[in-house]
C-alpha positions as CSV (number, residue, x, y, z in Angstrom):
1,M,110.2,106.0,96.3
2,Q,108.3,106.3,93.1
3,D,105.0,106.0,95.0
4,A,106.1,108.7,97.5
5,V,107.1,111.1,94.7
6,L,103.8,110.5,92.9
7,W,101.8,111.0,96.1
8,R,103.6,114.3,96.8
9,L,103.0,115.6,93.3
10,Q,99.3,114.8,93.7
11,T,99.3,116.7,97.0
12,I,100.9,119.7,95.4
13,A,98.5,119.6,92.5
14,D,95.5,119.3,94.7
15,A,96.6,122.2,96.9
16,A,97.3,124.3,93.8
17,R,93.8,123.8,92.6
18,N,91.9,124.1,95.8
19,H,93.8,126.4,98.0
20,L,95.4,129.1,95.8
21,S,93.6,132.3,94.9
22,D,93.1,133.4,91.3
23,E,95.2,136.5,92.1
24,L,98.1,134.4,93.2
25,K,98.0,132.3,90.1
26,E,97.8,135.4,87.9
27,R,101.0,136.6,89.5
28,H,102.7,133.5,88.2
29,P,101.8,133.0,84.6
30,E,105.0,131.0,84.1
31,I,103.3,128.1,85.9
32,R,101.0,126.0,83.7
33,W,98.2,125.7,86.3
34,R,95.8,123.7,84.2
35,A,98.6,121.2,83.5
36,V,99.2,121.0,87.3
37,Y,95.5,120.2,87.9
38,G,95.3,117.8,84.9
39,F,98.3,115.9,86.2
40,R,96.5,115.4,89.5
41,N,93.5,113.9,87.8
42,I,95.6,111.5,85.8
43,A,97.7,110.4,88.7
44,A,94.7,109.9,91.0
45,H,92.3,108.2,88.5
46,D,94.6,106.5,85.9
47,Y,97.3,105.3,88.3
48,A,98.0,102.2,86.4
49,E,98.7,104.2,83.3
50,V,101.1,106.7,84.8
51,N,104.3,107.1,82.8
52,L,107.2,107.1,85.3
53,A,109.5,108.9,82.8
54,L,107.0,111.7,82.6
55,I,106.9,111.9,86.4
56,W,110.7,112.3,86.5
57,E,110.5,115.0,83.8
58,I,108.0,116.9,86.0
59,V,110.4,116.6,89.0
60,E,113.5,117.7,87.0
61,R,112.0,120.4,84.8
62,H,108.8,121.8,86.3
63,L,109.2,121.7,90.1
64,G,111.9,124.4,90.0
65,P,109.7,127.1,88.6
66,L,107.0,126.1,91.0
67,R,109.4,126.3,93.9
68,T,110.5,129.7,92.8
69,A,106.9,130.9,92.7
70,V,106.3,129.6,96.2
71,G,109.5,131.4,97.5
72,D,108.3,134.6,95.8
73,E,104.9,134.3,97.6
74,L,106.5,133.6,100.9
75,D,108.7,136.7,100.5
76,R,105.8,139.0,99.9
């Protein structure tokens, strides 16, 4: 399960970096976009060093605002 969660977080981060316009990101300054990208790099390249407690913190605290931003964009 940990591997699946980590993989999905990497997918989200990659999509955020490569498939979202600057305008969209500017509409959601509450999202720390650079942190999203940075996480992807750590997860992809330093896999052995990934802190699972940090991963769970991301899931619990940071996915909610991102989900809200996605919902806002879908409602536009």
